[in-house]
C-alpha positions in Angstrom: -21.7 -2.4 -51.0 -24.8 -1.7 -48.9 -24.7 -5.1 -47.2 -20.9 -4.9 -46.5 -20.9 -1.8 -44.4 -23.2 -3.3 -41.6 -21.2 -6.5 -41.6 -17.9 -4.5 -41.2 -19.4 -2.3 -38.4 -20.6 -5.5 -36.7 -17.1 -7.1 -36.8 -15.6 -4.0 -35.4 -18.2 -3.8 -32.6 -17.6 -7.5 -31.8 -13.8 -7.0 -31.7 -14.2 -4.0 -29.4 -16.5 -5.9 -27.2 -14.2 -8.8 -27.0 -11.1 -6.6 -26.2 -13.1 -4.8 -23.5 -14.2 -8.1 -22.0 -10.6 -9.4 -21.9 -9.2 -6.4 -20.2 -9.6 -6.3 -16.4 -11.1 -3.4 -14.4 -9.0 -1.4 -12.0 -10.8 -3.1 -9.2 -10.0 -6.6 -10.7 -6.4 -5.8 -10.7 -6.4 -4.6 -7.1 -8.4 -7.5 -6.0 -5.9 -9.9 -7.6 -3.1 -8.3 -5.6 -5.2 -8.4 -2.4 -6.3 -12.0 -2.8 -2.6 -13.0 -3.5 -1.7 -11.8 0.0 -5.0 -12.5 1.9 -5.7 -15.7 3.8 -2.3 -15.8 5.8 -4.0 -15.8 9.1 -1.3 -14.3 11.1 2.3 -13.4 10.7 5.2 -11.8 12.6 8.2 -10.1 10.9 11.3 -8.1 11.9 12.4 -5.1 9.8 14.6 -2.0 9.8 13.2 1.5 9.0 15.9 4.1 8.0 15.2 7.8 7.6 17.3 10.0 5.2 17.5 13.8 4.9 17.3 15.8 1.6 21.1 15.2 1.0 20.8 11.4 1.3 22.5 11.2 4.8 20.9 8.7 7.2 19.4 10.4 10.1 18.1 7.6 12.3 17.6 3.8 12.0 14.8 2.0 13.9 14.3 -1.7 14.5 10.8 -2.9 14.3 8.7 -6.1 15.1 5.3 -6.2 13.3 2.4 -8.6 14.1 -0.5 -8.8 11.7 -3.7 -10.9 12.4 -6.6 -11.6 10.0 -9.9 -12.4 11.6 -11.5 -14.2 8.7 -10.0 -16.7 6.3 -10.4 -14.4 3.3 -9.0 -11.4 4.9 -12.1 -9.3 4.5 -13.0 -8.9 8.2 -11.2 -6.9 10.9 -7.5 -7.0 10.7 -5.2 -6.1 13.6 -1.7 -4.8 13.3 0.8 -4.2 16.0 4.1 -2.4 15.2 6.6 -2.4 18.1 9.9 -0.5 18.2 12.8 -2.5 19.3 15.6 0.1 18.9 17.3 2.5 19.3 17.1 2.5 23.1 15.3 5.7 23.4 12.3 4.3 21.4 12.4 0.7 22.6 8.9 -0.5 23.6 7.0 2.2 21.8 4.1 0.5 19.9 1.3 1.3 17.5 -1.8 -0.9 17.5 -4.4 -0.6 14.7 -7.7 -2.2 14.2 -8.7 -2.0 10.6 -12.2 -2.8 9.4 -13.9 -2.9 5.8 -15.0 0.4 4.7 -12.1 2.3 6.0 -13.1 2.4 9.7 -10.2 2.1 12.0 -9.1 2.5 15.6 -5.5 3.3 16.5 -3.6 3.4 19.8 0.0 4.6 20.4 2.0 3.6 23.4 5.0 5.8 24.1 7.7 4.1 26.1 9.3 7.4 27.3 6.0 8.5 29.1 4.6 4.9 29.6 1.2 6.2 28.5 -1.3 5.0 25.9 -3.3 7.5 23.8 -6.0 6.7 21.2 -5.3 8.5 18.0 -8.3 10.2 16.3 -9.4 9.8 12.7 -7.6 13.0 11.8 -4.2 11.4 12.6 -4.2 9.3 9.3 -1.9 11.8 7.6 0.4 12.4 10.6 4.1 11.2 10.3 5.3 8.1 12.0 8.3 9.0 14.1 9.2 11.9 11.7 9.5 9.6 8.7 8.0 10.0 5.3 5.5 7.2 6.2 2.2 8.3 7.7 -0.1 6.2 9.9 -2.3 5.8 6.9 0.6 4.2 5.0 1.2 1.7 7.8 -2.4 0.5 7.9 -3.5 -2.8 6.5 -5.6 -1.8 3.5 -9.1 -3.4 2.7 -10.4 -3.3 -0.9 -13.6 -1.4 -0.2 -11.8 1.6 1.2 -11.1 2.9 -2.4 -12.7 3.3 -5.8 -10.5 2.2 -8.7 -9.9 3.1 -12.3 -7.7 1.5 -14.8 -5.4 4.0 -16.6 -3.7 1.6 -18.9 -0.6 -0.4 -19.4 2.9 1.1 -18.5 6.4 -0.3 -18.9 8.4 0.0 -15.7 11.9 -1.1 -16.3 11.8 -4.6 -17.8 8.2 -5.3 -16.5 4.9 -4.5 -18.0 2.4 -3.1 -15.5 -1.3 -2.2 -15.1 -1.5 1.4 -14.0 -4.4 1.8 -11.6 -5.8 4.9 -9.9 -7.4 4.5 -6.5 -9.4 7.2 -4.7 -10.2 7.0 -0.9 -13.9 6.6 0.0 -13.2 7.3 3.7 -12.8 10.7 5.5 -9.6 12.3 6.6 -7.4 10.7 4.1 -4.1 12.6 3.5 -4.4 11.8 -0.2 -6.6 12.8 -3.0 -5.6 9.7 -4.9 -2.9 7.1 -5.4 -1.6 5.6 -8.6 -0.3 2.0 -8.4 1.7 0.0 -10.9 0.9 -3.6 -10.6 3.2 -6.2 -12.3 1.0 -7.4 -15.2 2.2 -11.0 -15.0 2.5 -11.6 -11.3 0.0 -9.2 -9.9 2.0 -7.4 -7.1 2.6 -3.7 -6.9 6.0 -2.3 -8.0 5.4 1.4 -7.5 2.9 3.7 -6.0 2.5 7.5 -6.5 0.8 9.5 -3.8 -1.0 12.7 -4.4 -1.8 15.3 -1.8 -5.3 16.9 -1.3 -4.3 19.6 -3.9 -3.7 16.8 -6.3 0.2 17.4 -6.4 2.4 14.4 -6.3 3.7 14.2 -2.8 5.6 10.8 -2.6 6.5 7.9 -4.6 7.1 4.3 -3.3 9.2 1.7 -5.0 8.7 -1.9 -3.8 11.4 -4.4 -4.5 12.8 -7.9 -3.7 9.6 -10.0 -3.5 10.0 -13.4 -2.0 7.7 -16.4 -1.2 6.8 -16.6 2.5 4.3 -19.4 3.4 3.0 -19.3 -0.2 2.6 -15.5 -0.2 4.7 -12.8 -1.9 6.2 -10.4 0.4 8.4 -7.4 -0.5 11.9 -7.2 0.7 12.4 -3.4 0.5 10.0 -0.5 0.3 11.5 2.9 -0.5 9.4 6.1 -0.1 10.7 9.5 -1.4 9.0 12.8 -0.6 9.0 14.6 -4.0 8.4 18.0 -2.2 11.1 17.7 0.5 13.5 15.3 -1.1 13.6 13.3 2.1 13.6 9.4 2.0 12.4 6.5 4.1 13.2 2.8 3.6 11.7 -0.3 5.2 13.6 -3.4 4.8 12.1 -6.8 5.7 14.7 -8.8 7.7 12.9 -12.0 8.9 9.3 -13.3 8.6 7.4 -16.0 10.5 
């Protein structure tokens, strides 16, 4: 009996170590999603952004053209993003240019077609609303891995899919969020749902991501839907065409 207990303990320890080694970390899961989308070089796509009030009525619909450009083959260098408003007529020509660098450093300029002036937005603008929508400038930025710290919260069933539930906390200043919780499809690696928590750690928004399709070997979402839990307003962003 005396020799059995150490052997049993050793087996339990070995089993625990094996299970731990086979389970990815939160960073591993986020990196897999990042790597699946990195390396595209450049892309252009047309989309439609719709804003809804708390009663579910559509308030306004915007037509957008977005240009993204990676400056290294693995996507870890500076990334540039240009979002141009093509409609309705009173917003046509308005554009947002973002330079995103590793570590969360970013520079952002906004061109307003109605005044024909360009202004550089300060770092404190991250949480500001884009055209009165539920999307902030921070939400529209191209994210780099090292902007956040990650923690795996476990496995969660989301509809018919099993997901990895991962918490990410910003390491950069002036974020509008204390943390985000992302649900990554366990089999395919892409995000299906994101919960956003404000600086008081209250859930502010939830985003659902649907309709993934292959574009040049990369999975791209067809529809993103953000609902503000606190105001009940909603924002949808539908991809219409990619190149």
